[in-house]
VEXDREN-516673 format. One line per 2 residues: number of its first residue (from 1); for each residue x, y, z of N, C-alpha, C, CB. Coordinates in Angstrom, 3 decimals, m for minus. Glycine has a CB too. Example, Ala and Ser with C-alpha at 12.3 -4.5 7.8 and 13.67 -1.06 7.14 Angstrom:
2
1	13.190/m5.690/7.800/12.300/m4.500/7.800/13.200/m3.300/7.800/11.308/m4.473/9.046 ~ 12.850/m2.250/7.080/13.670/m1.060/7.140/12.900/0.030/7.870/14.084/m0.598/5.725;
REM end
This chain:
179
1	11.207/m3.565/6.854/10.051/m2.763/7.217/10.453/m1.297/7.265/9.466/m3.218/8.572 ~ 9.565/m0.440/6.807/9.819/0.992/6.822/9.782/1.531/8.242/8.803/1.725/5.953;
3	10.493/2.634/8.433/10.427/3.336/9.707/9.169/4.188/9.681/11.711/4.208/9.963 ~ 8.345/4.049/10.683/7.097/4.794/10.747/7.268/6.011/11.640/5.953/3.904/11.260;
5	6.769/7.119/11.176/6.801/8.337/11.977/5.748/8.215/13.074/6.552/9.607/11.093 ~ 6.094/8.597/14.295/5.087/8.530/15.363/3.937/9.490/15.057/5.722/8.868/16.742;
7	2.742/9.052/15.346/1.577/9.888/15.100/0.467/9.440/16.035/1.125/9.811/13.609 ~ m0.262/10.386/16.557/m1.328/10.022/17.487/m2.708/10.425/16.974/m1.077/10.663/18.837;
9	m2.836/10.610/15.661/m4.130/10.970/15.085/m5.166/9.887/15.323/m3.990/11.232/13.595 ~ m6.430/10.199/15.072/m7.519/9.266/15.371/m7.403/7.906/14.686/m8.809/9.885/14.985;
11	m6.845/7.853/13.481/m6.765/6.580/12.756/m5.815/5.593/13.407/m6.332/6.822/11.333 ~ m4.944/6.071/14.284/m3.931/5.214/14.895/m4.282/4.872/16.336/m2.568/5.887/14.839;
13	m5.518/5.095/16.724/m5.953/4.821/18.096/m6.841/3.586/18.127/m6.703/6.035/18.687 ~ m6.734/2.803/19.214/m7.643/1.659/19.362/m9.093/2.145/19.290/m7.381/0.910/20.709;
15	m9.923/1.344/18.697/m11.331/1.695/18.592/m11.695/2.426/17.317/m11.717/2.522/19.747 ~ m10.684/2.894/16.555/m10.987/3.565/15.291/m11.586/2.557/14.318/m9.713/4.222/14.686;
17	m12.622/2.952/13.621/m13.252/2.100/12.611/m12.920/2.661/11.230/m14.806/2.014/12.825 ~ m12.041/1.995/10.478/m11.681/2.506/9.152/m12.903/2.609/8.247/m10.625/1.606/8.503;
19	m12.975/3.655/7.420/m14.070/3.741/6.450/m14.083/2.507/5.544/m13.942/5.028/5.601 ~ m15.265/2.132/5.121/m15.394/0.961/4.247/m14.588/1.179/2.972/m16.885/0.684/3.907;
21	m13.758/0.202/2.606/m12.947/0.344/1.389/m13.784/0.125/0.134/m11.773/m0.643/1.411 ~ m13.252/0.565/m1.017/m13.950/0.313/m2.280/m14.167/m1.189/m2.486/m13.153/0.905/m3.466;
23	m15.374/m1.542/m2.890/m15.702/m2.936/m3.163/m16.668/m2.985/m4.336/m16.310/m3.631/m1.908 ~ m16.143/m3.353/m5.490/m16.970/m3.436/m6.689/m16.371/m4.417/m7.673/m17.126/m2.060/m7.339;
25	m16.923/m4.461/m8.863/m16.441/m5.395/m9.882/m15.014/m5.087/m10.317/m17.359/m5.368/m11.087 ~ m14.687/m3.792/m10.451/m13.367/m3.404/m10.941/m12.298/m3.509/m9.862/m13.407/m1.992/m11.480;
27	m12.687/m3.317/m8.614/m11.712/m3.291/m7.524/m12.391/m3.636/m6.215/m11.029/m1.914/m7.426 ~ m11.735/m4.479/m5.451/m12.240/m4.887/m4.146/m11.063/m4.828/m3.197/m12.893/m6.326/m4.180;
29	m11.120/m3.935/m2.214/m10.067/m3.864/m1.203/m10.533/m4.588/0.045/m9.696/m2.391/m0.879 ~ m9.655/m5.403/0.600/m9.965/m6.101/1.840/m8.698/m6.161/2.678/m10.529/m7.532/1.565;
31	m8.839/m6.098/4.013/m7.638/m6.153/4.848/m6.789/m7.386/4.524/m8.026/m6.158/6.332 ~ m5.495/m7.170/4.452/m4.542/m8.242/4.178/m4.499/m9.162/5.393/m3.117/m7.672/3.849;
33	m4.797/m10.434/5.181/m4.901/m11.398/6.275/m4.408/m12.761/5.792/m6.367/m11.493/6.798 ~ m4.102/m13.678/6.731/m3.529/m14.975/6.361/m4.334/m15.773/5.338/m3.369/m15.795/7.579;
35	m5.661/m15.652/5.336/m6.452/m16.440/4.373/m6.209/m16.000/2.926/m7.944/m16.323/4.701 ~ m5.532/m14.863/2.733/m5.206/m14.377/1.387/m3.781/m14.740/0.961/m5.386/m12.869/1.325;
37	m3.083/m15.524/1.775/m1.658/m15.789/1.543/m1.380/m16.390/0.170/m1.130/m16.716/2.610 ~ m2.189/m17.322/m0.271/m1.934/m17.965/m1.561/m2.101/m16.970/m2.717/m2.879/m19.167/m1.753;
39	m3.169/m16.177/m2.681/m3.395/m15.170/m3.730/m2.289/m14.117/m3.722/m4.770/m14.493/m3.542 ~ m1.910/m13.660/m2.535/m0.872/m12.640/m2.389/0.477/m13.155/m2.894/m0.755/m12.204/m0.919;
41	0.835/m14.373/m2.504/2.107/m14.960/m2.925/2.160/m15.096/m4.451/2.313/m16.338/m2.256 ~ 1.078/m15.576/m5.048/1.039/m15.707/m6.511/1.208/m14.347/m7.177/m0.284/m16.358/m6.965;
43	0.603/m13.319/m6.604/0.681/m11.980/m7.201/2.094/m11.426/m7.135/m0.282/m11.023/m6.499 ~ 2.683/m11.368/m5.948/3.990/m10.702/m5.881/5.107/m11.529/m6.478/4.329/m10.374/m4.458;
45	4.973/m12.853/m6.503/6.024/m13.638/m7.157/5.921/m13.553/m8.679/5.949/m15.102/m6.709 ~ 4.744/m13.175/m9.198/4.594/m13.044/m10.651/5.382/m11.857/m11.198/3.121/m12.895/m11.016;
47	5.754/m10.932/m10.336/6.477/m9.732/m10.785/7.573/m9.357/m9.786/5.498/m8.544/m10.973 ~ 8.126/m10.362/m9.141/9.111/m10.157/m8.075/10.303/m9.307/m8.511/9.605/m11.490/m7.578;
49	10.871/m9.581/m9.667/12.069/m8.843/m10.097/11.758/m7.358/m10.286/12.626/m9.436/m11.409 ~ 10.631/m7.049/m10.939/10.270/m5.641/m11.130/10.003/m4.956/m9.793/9.037/m5.522/m12.036;
51	9.262/m5.617/m8.912/8.956/m5.020/m7.611/10.216/m4.805/m6.785/7.978/m5.899/m6.841 ~ 11.112/m5.782/m6.794/12.358/m5.637/m6.033/13.158/m4.441/m6.532/13.207/m6.917/m6.133;
53	13.190/m4.242/m7.846/13.934/m3.113/m8.415/13.236/m1.784/m8.127/14.103/m3.297/m9.931 ~ 11.921/m1.720/m8.333/11.186/m0.466/m8.134/11.111/m0.056/m6.673/9.788/m0.594/m8.690;
55	10.905/m1.036/m5.810/10.648/m0.736/m4.407/11.880/m0.869/m3.530/9.574/m1.630/m3.889 ~ 12.983/m1.369/m4.109/14.228/m1.527/m3.352/14.003/m2.378/m2.104/14.796/m0.151/m2.960;
57	13.518/m3.589/m2.325/13.152/m4.481/m1.231/14.340/m5.071/m0.481/12.315/m5.586/m1.759 ~ 15.550/m4.801/m0.914/16.750/m5.257/m0.201/16.725/m6.741/0.153/16.923/m4.455/1.057;
59	16.454/m7.580/m0.841/16.528/m9.017/m0.610/15.261/m9.661/m0.089/17.604/m9.292/0.328 ~ 14.205/m8.902/0.093/12.939/m9.503/0.498/12.134/m9.803/m0.752/12.147/m8.570/1.465;
61	11.484/m10.903/m0.821/11.535/m11.988/0.146/12.793/m12.823/m0.039/10.296/m12.868/0.023 ~ 13.254/m13.456/1.020/14.465/m14.268/0.892/14.228/m15.487/m0.003/14.948/m14.719/2.275;
63	15.306/m16.030/m0.505/15.239/m17.249/m1.316/14.510/m18.324/m0.515/16.671/m17.735/m1.734 ~ 13.623/m19.056/m1.156/12.893/m20.126/m0.494/11.644/m19.664/0.244/13.792/m20.816/0.458;
65	11.309/m18.378/0.171/10.119/m17.835/0.829/8.897/m18.519/0.243/10.028/m16.283/0.658 ~ 8.105/m19.141/1.102/6.964/m19.910/0.623/5.652/m19.501/1.265/7.199/m21.359/0.864;
67	4.656/m20.331/1.055/3.303/m20.036/1.505/3.218/m19.869/3.022/2.362/m21.132/1.056 ~ 3.870/m20.743/3.774/3.828/m20.611/5.237/4.497/m19.317/5.696/4.510/m21.817/5.904;
69	5.602/m18.949/5.041/6.270/m17.680/5.361/5.326/m16.509/5.089/7.581/m17.523/4.536 ~ 4.630/m16.580/3.967/3.719/m15.493/3.614/2.545/m15.421/4.585/3.208/m15.671/2.182;
71	2.042/m16.574/5.003/0.964/m16.576/6.004/1.412/m15.854/7.275/0.532/m18.026/6.339 ~ 2.645/m16.112/7.703/3.161/m15.437/8.904/3.253/m13.929/8.674/4.551/m16.002/9.292;
73	3.751/m13.522/7.511/3.833/m12.089/7.197/2.445/m11.446/7.199/4.510/m11.877/5.827 ~ 1.490/m12.105/6.570/0.146/m11.538/6.498/m0.530/m11.538/7.863/m0.704/m12.314/5.497;
75	m0.202/m12.514/8.699/m0.733/m12.511/10.070/m0.222/m11.289/10.827/m0.336/m13.814/10.819 ~ 1.040/m10.926/10.624/1.585/m9.730/11.275/0.913/m8.467/10.733/3.115/m9.652/11.068;
77	0.712/m8.390/9.428/m0.016/m7.242/8.867/m1.407/m7.134/9.495/m0.133/m7.370/7.322 ~ m2.067/m8.272/9.662/m3.415/m8.234/10.223/m3.396/m7.841/11.701/m4.096/m9.592/10.051;
79	m2.386/m8.287/12.443/m2.261/m7.856/13.849/m2.059/m6.344/13.923/m1.080/m8.589/14.547 ~ m1.227/m5.793/13.029/m1.038/m4.338/12.982/m2.367/m3.641/12.679/0.026/m3.957/11.916;
81	m3.137/m4.218/11.774/m4.453/m3.678/11.431/m5.355/m3.682/12.672/m5.101/m4.501/10.279 ~ m5.410/m4.795/13.360/m6.257/m4.895/14.551/m5.834/m3.924/15.646/m6.229/m6.313/15.090;
83	m4.527/m3.686/15.785/m4.010/m2.753/16.799/m4.062/m1.305/16.320/m2.572/m3.121/17.170 ~ m4.452/m1.102/15.065/m4.525/0.231/14.453/m3.155/0.896/14.370/m5.480/1.121/15.242;
85	m2.140/0.084/14.136/m0.774/0.586/13.959/m0.480/0.859/12.489/0.246/m0.417/14.522 ~ m1.118/0.119/11.607/m0.954/0.244/10.159/m2.120/m0.504/9.519/0.447/m0.327/9.669;
87	m2.377/m0.175/8.254/m3.492/m0.791/7.541/m2.994/m1.299/6.193/m4.667/0.218/7.356 ~ m2.980/m2.616/6.034/m2.567/m3.217/4.764/m3.802/m3.843/4.119/m1.426/m4.289/4.974;
89	m3.963/m3.584/2.831/m5.116/m4.090/2.089/m4.651/m4.784/0.816/m6.097/m2.945/1.753 ~ m5.361/m5.855/0.484/m5.154/m6.535/m0.787/m6.092/m5.918/m1.819/m5.397/m8.074/m0.655;
91	m5.558/m5.683/m3.020/m6.367/m5.223/m4.154/m6.804/m6.479/m4.905/m5.559/m4.218/m5.101 ~ m8.081/m6.765/m4.893/m8.586/m7.991/m5.501/m9.469/m7.679/m6.703/m9.366/m8.814/m4.473;
93	m9.415/m8.579/m7.669/m10.312/m8.526/m8.819/m10.515/m9.963/m9.288/m9.734/m7.610/m9.977 ~ m11.763/m10.330/m9.457/m12.102/m11.662/m9.971/m11.332/m12.762/m9.237/m11.810/m11.738/m11.475;
95	m11.349/m12.697/m7.925/m10.706/m13.701/m7.061/m9.203/m13.813/m7.266/m11.329/m15.044/m7.295 ~ m8.595/m12.718/m7.713/m7.138/m12.657/m7.867/m6.639/m11.429/m7.143/m6.717/m12.628/m9.371;
97	m5.456/m11.549/m6.574/m4.789/m10.386/m6.002/m4.060/m9.684/m7.146/m3.795/m10.792/m4.838 ~ m4.329/m8.381/m7.300/m3.636/m7.611/m8.341/m2.673/m6.596/m7.727/m4.653/m6.891/m9.243;
99	m2.547/m6.614/m6.401/m1.619/m5.712/m5.730/m1.991/m5.514/m4.277/m1.576/m4.374/m6.438 ~ m1.286/m4.606/m3.636/m1.539/m4.283/m2.229/m1.302/m2.805/m1.988/m0.644/m5.129/m1.298;
101	m1.972/m2.289/m0.967/m1.712/m0.933/m0.491/m1.440/m1.010/1.003/m2.912/0.031/m0.801 ~ m0.553/m0.139/1.456/m0.147/m0.099/2.854/m0.300/1.332/3.346/1.321/m0.608/3.041;
103	m1.077/1.528/4.387/m1.318/2.843/4.971/m0.667/2.835/6.346/m2.865/3.181/5.056 ~ 0.326/3.701/6.516/1.101/3.727/7.755/1.175/5.147/8.290/2.519/3.161/7.530;
105	1.462/5.301/9.588/1.554/6.645/10.163/2.638/7.489/9.498/1.824/6.553/11.654 ~ 2.346/8.771/9.391/3.307/9.757/8.923/3.014/11.053/9.656/3.237/9.948/7.367;
107	3.979/11.930/9.673/3.859/13.146/10.481/2.614/13.967/10.167/5.073/14.001/10.284 ~ 2.172/13.975/8.930/0.993/14.757/8.552/m0.262/13.901/8.445/1.240/15.461/7.235;
109	m0.189/12.675/8.853/m1.354/11.797/8.777/m0.999/10.387/8.388/m2.345/12.341/7.805 ~ m0.754/10.166/7.091/m0.499/8.802/6.632/0.500/8.787/5.490/m1.798/8.133/6.198;
111	1.114/7.627/5.357/2.031/7.335/4.264/1.417/6.162/3.499/3.502/7.003/4.789 ~ 1.339/6.271/2.186/0.768/5.223/1.351/1.865/4.587/0.517/m0.350/5.784/0.446;
113	1.973/3.271/0.604/2.849/2.497/m0.276/1.946/1.533/m1.044/3.982/1.724/0.540 ~ 2.373/1.147/m2.237/1.532/0.276/m3.054/2.376/m0.489/m4.056/0.454/1.088/m3.779;
115	1.813/m1.561/m4.563/2.364/m2.257/m5.717/1.209/m2.923/m6.453/3.450/m3.306/m5.294 ~ 1.404/m3.126/m7.753/0.431/m3.849/m8.570/1.187/m4.831/m9.459/m0.437/m2.866/m9.429;
117	0.485/m5.880/m9.863/1.084/m6.867/m10.759/1.273/m6.246/m12.140/0.205/m8.147/m10.846 ~ 2.110/m6.884/m12.948/2.440/m6.340/m14.268/1.207/m6.052/m15.121/3.343/m7.300/m15.003;
119	0.264/m6.988/m15.167/m0.887/m6.779/m16.051/m1.805/m5.652/m15.574/m1.684/m8.063/m16.166 ~ m1.670/m5.213/m14.327/m2.477/m4.097/m13.813/m1.763/m2.754/m13.955/m2.825/m4.336/m12.348;
121	m0.519/m2.748/m14.445/0.221/m1.485/m14.579/m0.534/m0.423/m15.381/1.558/m1.746/m15.235 ~ m1.199/m0.782/m16.503/m1.924/0.253/m17.243/m3.070/0.893/m16.442/m2.475/m0.339/m18.517;
123	m3.500/0.227/m15.381/m4.611/0.725/m14.562/m4.150/1.420/m13.289/m5.528/m0.412/m14.201 ~ m2.862/1.625/m13.128/m2.343/2.187/m11.882/m3.027/3.499/m11.520/m0.843/2.403/m11.990;
125	m3.207/4.395/m12.480/m3.828/5.692/m12.178/m5.254/5.513/m11.656/m3.836/6.587/m13.431 ~ m6.035/4.661/m12.298/m7.417/4.448/m11.852/m7.455/3.798/m10.472/m8.178/3.576/m12.864;
127	m6.593/2.802/m10.254/m6.554/2.130/m8.959/m6.137/3.096/m7.855/m5.595/0.937/m9.005 ~ m5.050/3.840/m8.093/m4.586/4.798/m7.086/m5.597/5.911/m6.865/m3.246/5.394/m7.499;
129	m6.245/6.349/m7.925/m7.278/7.369/m7.778/m8.382/6.905/m6.842/m7.864/7.731/m9.136 ~ m8.825/5.655/m7.009/m9.867/5.103/m6.137/m9.375/4.995/m4.697/m10.315/3.723/m6.644;
131	m8.136/4.551/m4.512/m7.573/4.429/m3.161/m7.435/5.808/m2.518/m6.197/3.717/m3.204 ~ m6.926/6.788/m3.261/m6.762/8.138/m2.705/m8.111/8.786/m2.394/m5.974/9.023/m3.682;
133	m9.117/8.556/m3.231/m10.462/9.063/m2.926/m10.972/8.461/m1.623/m11.442/8.746/m4.080 ~ m10.745/7.179/m1.442/m11.157/6.499/m0.215/m10.393/7.055/0.983/m10.933/4.979/m0.335;
135	m9.072/7.217/0.846/m8.276/7.740/1.959/m8.662/9.176/2.313/m6.791/7.677/1.616 ~ m9.241/9.904/1.378/m9.708/11.267/1.669/m10.862/11.262/2.671/m10.147/11.967/0.374;
137	m11.499/10.101/2.871/m12.581/9.998/3.855/m12.060/9.652/5.248/m13.592/8.950/3.411 ~ m10.761/9.392/5.364/m10.137/9.092/6.651/m9.778/10.411/7.350/m8.864/8.193/6.461;
139	m9.509/10.366/8.646/m9.156/11.596/9.370/m7.674/11.952/9.245/m9.516/11.451/10.838 ~ m7.208/12.121/8.006/m5.818/12.491/7.752/m5.759/13.914/7.222/m5.157/11.513/6.753;
141	m4.788/14.671/7.694/m4.532/15.995/7.126/m3.997/15.845/5.708/m3.531/16.794/8.006 ~ m3.148/14.844/5.519/m2.535/14.606/4.214/m2.086/13.156/4.125/m1.338/15.565/3.978;
143	m1.923/12.690/2.892/m1.373/11.361/2.628/m0.129/11.561/1.772/m2.427/10.416/1.912 ~ 0.999/11.071/2.266/2.274/11.160/1.554/2.517/9.824/0.856/3.457/11.514/2.532;
145	2.924/9.895/m0.413/3.226/8.690/m1.191/4.703/8.748/m1.570/2.305/8.576/m2.476 ~ 5.567/7.988/m0.867/6.992/7.987/m1.204/7.298/6.958/m2.295/7.837/7.697/0.047;
147	8.119/7.366/m3.242/8.561/6.475/m4.320/10.074/6.557/m4.428/7.886/6.848/m5.682 ~ 10.679/5.511/m4.908/12.113/5.563/m5.166/12.367/6.511/m6.336/12.684/4.140/m5.465;
149	13.491/7.235/m6.323/13.753/8.238/m7.367/13.727/7.673/m8.785/15.089/8.882/m7.123 ~ 14.066/6.410/m8.947/14.124/5.810/m10.282/12.757/5.302/m10.766/15.123/4.663/m10.282;
151	11.728/5.379/m9.943/10.400/4.903/m10.331/9.643/6.027/m11.053/9.600/4.413/m9.081 ~ 10.109/6.343/m12.251/9.561/7.471/m13.009/8.122/7.233/m13.462/10.431/7.748/m14.217;
153	7.758/6.000/m13.751/6.393/5.697/m14.199/5.374/6.099/m13.128/6.253/4.189/m14.533 ~ 5.588/5.669/m11.886/4.628/6.000/m10.831/4.704/7.468/m10.425/4.864/5.121/m9.615;
155	5.886/8.089/m10.555/5.971/9.531/m10.301/5.102/10.289/m11.299/7.440/10.020/m10.385 ~ 5.148/9.888/m12.564/4.312/10.528/m13.587/2.830/10.293/m13.295/4.669/9.994/m14.994;
157	2.496/9.093/m12.825/1.104/8.784/m12.488/0.609/9.682/m11.365/0.961/7.309/m12.086 ~ 1.407/9.827/m10.301/0.990/10.663/m9.171/0.865/12.126/m9.578/1.983/10.528/m8.016;
159	1.771/12.592/m10.418/1.686/13.971/m10.911/0.403/14.155/m11.724/2.932/14.327/m11.773 ~ 0.088/13.182/m12.586/m1.135/13.255/m13.394/m2.392/13.229/m12.522/m1.175/12.099/m14.396;
161	m2.306/12.581/m11.359/m3.437/12.545/m10.431/m3.558/13.828/m9.614/m3.302/11.357/m9.496 ~ m2.610/14.746/m9.802/m2.682/16.028/m9.108/m1.957/16.087/m7.786/m4.080/16.374/m8.884;
163	m1.156/15.072/m7.464/m0.385/15.113/m6.228/0.839/15.994/m6.431/0.030/13.688/m5.783 ~ 1.211/16.707/m5.396/2.336/17.638/m5.470/3.566/17.041/m4.804/1.974/18.980/m4.812;
165	4.768/17.344/m5.315/5.995/16.900/m4.638/6.039/17.478/m3.222/7.263/17.330/m5.442 ~ 6.640/16.723/m2.305/6.731/17.163/m0.913/7.926/16.495/m0.238/5.422/16.841/m0.144;
167	8.178/16.880/0.999/9.185/16.210/1.816/8.627/14.857/2.237/9.579/17.074/3.065 ~ 9.496/13.867/2.290/9.062/12.542/2.704/10.238/11.771/3.250/8.414/11.784/1.541;
169	10.117/10.460/3.318/11.204/9.641/3.843/12.489/9.825/3.037/10.799/8.172/3.848 ~ 13.600/9.754/3.727/14.907/9.891/3.082/15.065/8.835/1.993/16.048/9.768/4.121;
171	15.680/9.228/0.882/15.927/8.300/m0.215/14.731/8.103/m1.132/16.344/6.985/0.332 ~ 13.715/8.923/m0.981/12.502/8.803/m1.788/12.158/10.142/m2.426/11.324/8.300/m0.932;
173	11.407/10.073/m3.501/10.709/11.244/m4.038/9.284/11.082/m3.555/10.804/11.355/m5.642 ~ 8.782/12.053/m2.865/7.461/11.918/m2.255/6.471/12.907/m2.841/7.551/12.110/m0.752;
175	5.215/12.516/m2.772/4.108/13.311/m3.285/3.034/13.351/m2.208/3.548/12.725/m4.630 ~ 2.262/14.435/m2.186/1.257/14.583/m1.139/m0.125/14.788/m1.742/1.609/15.752/m0.218;
177	m1.090/14.150/m1.107/m2.499/14.332/m1.419/m3.140/14.918/m0.172/m3.192/12.979/m1.857 ~ m3.707/16.078/m0.273/m4.355/16.724/0.874/m5.788/16.236/1.004/m4.324/18.264/0.730;
179	m6.160/15.895/2.218/m7.544/15.457/2.468/m8.456/16.649/2.632/m7.622/14.564/3.715;
REM end
């Protein structure tokens, strides 16, 4: 799990109501919860090697990680969502998970992490654009997107979307989107 910067902005307080996420034919965001465990597991295991390399998952998930393990992980994500500590969403299309986004506290507002399945890679810019437009409706001064230095594809995508390089978590190249 990433280290989260302490933040007391409105989005991280009990009682905050997150803006409605994008929900349409091309993209449907919904809070990551245990009932999505099977779809989520199928998605990330379909591209596990690429995700582990790009995101530097350090051995996660462990060998033998199965559906019950994923349900427990998603239950924790949902508890964080309910407590307003972090917001994890599944990217759904046609009853399939095509990726996830994670919105966590950061010193200037929020930190966004994401992944998409291999077949959705050509759509990364459109998907991230929709997510960033949605996050612009949240009470954040800025959204920082940290990437590993070797993830040149997503760095190019963020640059093309108009995000600027910025300071971020150690060991990452980070980009900022101002709200």
